[in-house]
Structure formats: structure tokens, C-alpha cells
C-alpha angles and dihedrals in degrees: 000000000000119000124205113244117244115256119253110258091219094053091048092052091049093051090048093054092046090053091048095051094043099050117095090235091068099042113120117263105252092184096056110149095022116200092357091070097053104028092112090060092056091045090054093048092050091047092051092047092051090049090051096044097047099083092041093053092047094049091048090048091052092047090054095043110117093211091053096208133120093234094057096043118110133182095259118038117254092196142013121236137148092204093110091055093047091047092048093054094045099044105111092191090062114042099206094167090054092049089050093049093047090051094050092048094049094045095045101042091038090050095048093047091045090054092047096047094042093047091052093049094044092051091051092049092046104041108022124069114211139146114281095024097129090040092055093048092051092046090056090049093050093047089061089061092058110102107251094210089067091060097053094086092050092047092050092052092043096052093041085061093042089054091060090059100029109023092183090065101038134095119316093026128115091219092057093049091050091053089054090051094049091056094050097050099053099092103052092037095053094049093047094048094043092054087057096042089057090060092063111091113251091214088077091060090046092053092048091049091052087056090055102262119146125222091260094054091046091051099047101036103034118013097047090056092052094050097046095125094057090046091054089047094052091045091052094047090049094044094052092044095049095042093058101032114129115166101064094036092054091051097043101036112060101148112092092227094050095050125116126233095263095049093046096050092045087057088059091062093057130080133023092309098060093101093051093043097049093097091055091045092053090047091052091049091053091048092048090060094061100082092050092047090049093050093048092050093047098044100030094119095049091045093055092043092050092052096047111027097064094051094045096051 
């Protein structure tokens, strides 16, 4: 009759210690301390949120203030009235609707043209090999370091002379202002787009060229579809920048009917009526944020993908 050998006491002790350490009941408590250990993080987050929401709450309160003046505006609204909005749209001395339309036209057309020109240049720098390629890229990068304020005088003189030959593209015209914006947005857009174009495999272009496709057909029918996130990202950045641009718009557009939203609202804060017009100014500021908010909500996924995918790949 066979007998089972007695287990080794040392092995039993080692197995017991392993089971005790491996069971979930004996795992260390990673949340020891609870809220007391991370309270300062929540405090900093709330402080940053309050700092960011303060001007928004104040402007919304001023827009809803029935009195519509700066002296009677408080941080939290004491009343609710849409009189400032109605007065803003009905004031014939200040064409708010025209300002809004001009800003949308400049931002939308300028954004689309910036994306198209930047995409064409980025595709050439990314896919084609030609003499002066690196020099051109470095020139675009160095031009971005040039202070833009120093070019305003030269741009003003240049477009004042252009207006004598081509009045549609001179000073006080939306088309002339869009041309200035397109020249200033080339550098950053080309570098941003080129970095994303480089992530698209070149084997796709080679396979299409074997089938007889030209560079233009590859670019318009295949490459642009693959880089849609970065195109949306560049359009969003261009739209936001052009919609709220003030310096060049205030220099080029002097006629009241040709002004943009930023220039027109800035004019309401000057003069003896700035206290009485503060409610309308706040209402116009709130309404001016609607297009940007809508675009961010609609293209949020493409915007995040365009900013992250190119750098990760």
C-alpha cells in the first residue's frame, strides 16, 4: 500500500504567501486617502474654470441687462431682456447685419482659399522633388518670424496704388483684404499640411501613376480625401483667425458699410455714447461667437484628428 509523502513545510509556506499576495483582497489600496490626496487638483481646476468663465458671464449679463449701459451692468444678470439685441438689429447708424455678413464672407472665402493654396503648395513640397525645394520651405519658415506690424505701412501703400489700377482690389474692399490675408497665412499652413501629407504612403501615388494617373488627378481625387482631417483643421484655424482679425481690417476698411464685425463693434466702445451702447456691444459680442461655436461642434472629431494624427504617425 502506497502512502502519500508529507508536503514540505517550506513549500507550503511559500505557496501560501504567493496566494495571499496574488488575491485581490490583499492588493494594496491605490486610492488610499481618497479625496484628501487630490483636493488641490480639483481646486485648481475650479479656479481655472472660474477665471475662464468670468468674462463670458459678464458679457452675457451685460447683453441681457434691460438698461443696456455699462454703469448698471453686474456680474450676474438682475433681469432678462432682449431689448439690446432688437436695438442692435434695428439701429440704422450701425449696420450690424452688414458687419456680420462681411465677416462671414471674409472668413469663409479666406479660409477656403487658404486651405486650397496651402494644400497645393504642401503637396508639391511633400511629393515632388525639384531644385530649391528646401530653400523654399526654409524661406516660408523664416517669413513667419518677420514682425507683421512692420509690413502694415507697406501693404497700405501697395494696395492704395493697386486700387488706382484695379479698384475692386484696392483699399476699402473686401477682395483686397482677402488677398492680404492669403499671403500672410501661407507659411504656417504649408508646414502644417506638409507634415500631414508626409504621413500618406507614397506607394499609393506610385500605384496610381502606374495606372496612368497624373499628379493633378492623384492630388484631387485621392490625396485630398486621405488628408481631410488636416484640411478641416487648417480651415478652422483660418476661419477663427480671419473672423476675429482687427488690425488689418481697421486699416483697410474705412467705410462703415465695408467694415467687419470686430471693427464695427470696436467703434461702439469709442466716443461719448460708449456707456449707453455697452449693452448692444455685449449682445453683438455674444452673437459673434455663434459661428465659431457651431463649427467647433460640427467638426470637432476632424479637428482633433488633424492636430494629433500627423504628429503621432
